[in-house]
C-alpha positions as CSV (number, residue, x, y, z in Angstrom):
1,M,27.8,-3.9,0.2
2,D,25.2,-6.6,1.4
3,V,23.3,-3.8,3.0
4,L,23.0,-1.8,-0.2
5,K,22.2,-4.8,-2.2
6,L,19.4,-5.9,0.4
7,S,18.0,-2.4,0.6
8,I,17.8,-2.0,-3.3
9,E,16.2,-5.4,-3.8
10,W,13.5,-4.5,-1.1
11,A,12.8,-1.0,-2.7
12,K,12.5,-2.5,-6.1
13,A,10.1,-5.1,-4.9
14,E,8.1,-2.1,-3.3
15,V,8.1,-0.3,-6.7
16,F,6.6,-3.5,-8.3
17,S,4.1,-3.8,-5.6
18,T,2.9,-0.2,-5.6
19,R,2.1,-0.5,-9.3
20,F,-0.8,-2.8,-8.2
21,F,-2.5,0.2,-6.8
22,I,-2.5,1.7,-10.2
23,F,-3.7,-1.4,-11.7
24,F,-6.7,-1.5,-9.4
25,A,-7.3,2.2,-9.8
26,I,-7.6,1.6,-13.5
27,G,-10.1,-1.1,-12.8
28,F,-12.3,1.1,-10.7
29,L,-12.1,3.8,-13.2
30,I,-13.2,1.4,-15.9
31,A,-15.9,0.2,-13.7
32,S,-17.1,3.9,-13.1
33,A,-17.1,4.5,-16.9
34,G,-19.2,1.2,-17.2
35,F,-21.6,2.2,-14.7
36,W,-22.0,5.6,-16.2
37,Q,-22.4,4.3,-19.8
38,L,-24.3,1.0,-19.0
39,G,-26.1,1.6,-15.8
40,K,-29.9,1.4,-15.9
41,T,-30.9,0.8,-12.4
42,D,-30.6,3.3,-9.5
43,L,-28.2,1.1,-7.9
44,A,-26.0,0.8,-11.0
45,K,-26.1,4.6,-11.4
46,A,-25.3,5.1,-7.7
47,Y,-21.8,3.4,-8.3
48,I,-20.6,6.0,-10.8
49,I,-19.3,8.5,-8.3
50,P,-18.0,6.2,-5.5
51,T,-16.0,3.9,-8.0
52,L,-14.7,7.1,-9.7
53,V,-13.5,8.5,-6.3
54,V,-12.0,5.0,-5.3
55,G,-10.2,4.9,-8.7
56,I,-8.8,8.4,-8.2
57,L,-7.6,7.7,-4.6
58,L,-5.8,4.5,-5.6
59,L,-4.2,6.2,-8.5
60,V,-2.9,9.0,-6.2
61,I,-1.7,6.5,-3.5
62,G,-0.1,4.2,-6.3
63,S,1.4,7.0,-8.1
64,G,2.8,8.7,-4.9
65,T,4.2,5.5,-3.3
66,N,5.7,4.3,-6.8
67,Y,7.5,7.8,-7.2
68,T,8.7,7.7,-3.6
69,N,10.0,4.2,-3.9
70,I,11.8,4.9,-7.2
71,Q,13.5,7.9,-5.6
72,R,14.4,5.8,-2.6
73,V,16.2,3.4,-4.9
74,K,18.3,6.1,-6.4
75,Q,18.9,7.6,-2.9
76,F,20.1,4.4,-1.3
77,E,23.4,4.3,-3.1
78,K,24.2,8.0,-2.4
79,D,23.4,7.5,1.3
80,F,25.4,4.3,1.4
81,N,28.4,5.8,-0.2
82,T,28.2,8.8,2.3
83,D,28.2,6.8,5.5
84,E,27.6,2.9,5.4
85,T,27.0,2.8,9.3
86,A,24.5,5.7,9.3
87,F,22.8,4.3,6.3
88,Y,22.5,0.8,8.0
89,H,21.2,2.4,11.2
90,S,18.6,4.5,9.5
91,E,17.3,1.7,7.6
92,I,16.9,-0.4,10.7
93,K,15.1,2.7,12.2
94,R,12.9,3.4,9.2
95,S,12.0,-0.4,8.8
96,K,10.9,-0.6,12.5
97,S,8.9,2.6,12.2
98,T,7.1,1.2,9.1
99,L,6.4,-2.0,11.0
100,K,4.5,0.1,13.6
101,Q,2.6,1.9,11.0
102,F,1.4,-1.3,9.4
103,A,0.4,-2.5,12.9
104,F,-1.9,0.5,13.1
105,V,-3.3,0.1,9.4
106,F,-4.1,-3.5,10.2
107,K,-6.2,-2.5,13.2
108,V,-8.1,0.3,11.6
109,V,-8.8,-0.9,8.2
110,P,-10.8,-4.0,9.5
111,I,-12.8,-1.7,11.7
112,L,-13.7,0.5,8.7
113,I,-14.7,-2.6,6.8
114,I,-17.0,-3.5,9.5
115,V,-18.4,0.0,9.7
116,A,-19.1,0.0,5.9
117,A,-20.8,-3.5,6.1
118,F,-22.9,-2.2,9.0
119,L,-24.0,0.8,6.9
120,I,-25.2,-1.7,4.1
121,L,-27.4,-3.3,6.7
122,I,-28.9,-0.2,8.2
123,I,-29.2,2.2,5.3
124,N,-31.0,1.0,2.5
125,T,-30.5,3.7,-0.1
126,P,-28.7,2.9,-3.4
127,T,-26.1,5.7,-2.9
128,W,-25.1,4.5,0.6
129,R,-25.1,0.9,-0.6
130,A,-22.8,1.8,-3.5
131,I,-20.4,3.9,-1.2
132,S,-20.2,1.1,1.4
133,V,-19.6,-1.8,-1.1
134,T,-16.9,0.4,-3.0
135,T,-15.3,1.4,0.3
136,I,-15.0,-2.2,1.3
137,S,-13.7,-3.1,-2.2
138,M,-11.0,-0.4,-1.9
139,L,-10.1,-1.4,1.7
140,I,-9.7,-5.0,0.7
141,V,-7.3,-4.0,-2.1
142,I,-5.4,-1.9,0.4
143,L,-5.2,-5.0,2.7
144,L,-4.0,-7.3,0.1
145,I,-1.3,-5.0,-1.2
146,D,-0.3,-3.8,2.2
147,G,-0.4,-7.4,3.6
148,N,2.3,-8.3,1.2
149,A,4.3,-5.0,1.8
150,Q,4.3,-5.8,5.5
151,S,5.5,-9.2,5.0
152,R,8.4,-7.8,2.8
153,I,9.3,-5.0,5.3
154,E,9.3,-7.7,8.2
155,N,11.7,-9.8,6.2
156,Y,13.7,-6.9,5.4
157,H,14.0,-5.8,9.0
158,K,15.1,-9.4,10.0
159,D,17.6,-9.5,7.3
160,L,19.0,-6.1,8.4
161,K,19.3,-7.4,11.8
162,L,20.9,-10.6,10.7
163,L,23.6,-8.5,8.8
164,D,24.5,-6.7,12.1
165,L,24.7,-10.1,13.9
166,K,27.1,-11.4,11.0
167,N,29.2,-8.3,11.3
168,E,29.5,-8.7,15.2
169,I,30.6,-12.4,14.6
170,K,33.3,-11.3,12.1
171,K,34.7,-8.8,14.6
């Protein structure tokens, strides 16, 4: 039962965390509306579309991952009750795979931030500056939220392995 409890706690923490994507999406959408209504300069007007696009992207990411994690919480108990051992091994495999994905994300996202910052330096038009700054902002939000998610999945993976070790000792 420890495996099920651990898995459900992890998934519920993920549900809470993914809601921050939605929170930031709303912030970007409000910013877009603000630039649309109050923007007087070319640069301010140039932010309307990029902040709208980022707001929509973060809303899609947040809604999708939120829905997926809510479904995962519901599915955990069914899978656990079907076959405890298979559930345990599938969670070990899934958490390990997710850690590899995060390793890739944390290599690519900083490179994208550097590219966007470089674009600010070399292209001096309001549209490209707005796109670059908004892209950097979105990527920082992703790093913040995914950094916490990575830490949680690392701890979850370690706890799963410890449960296996405890079961071996009991035998």
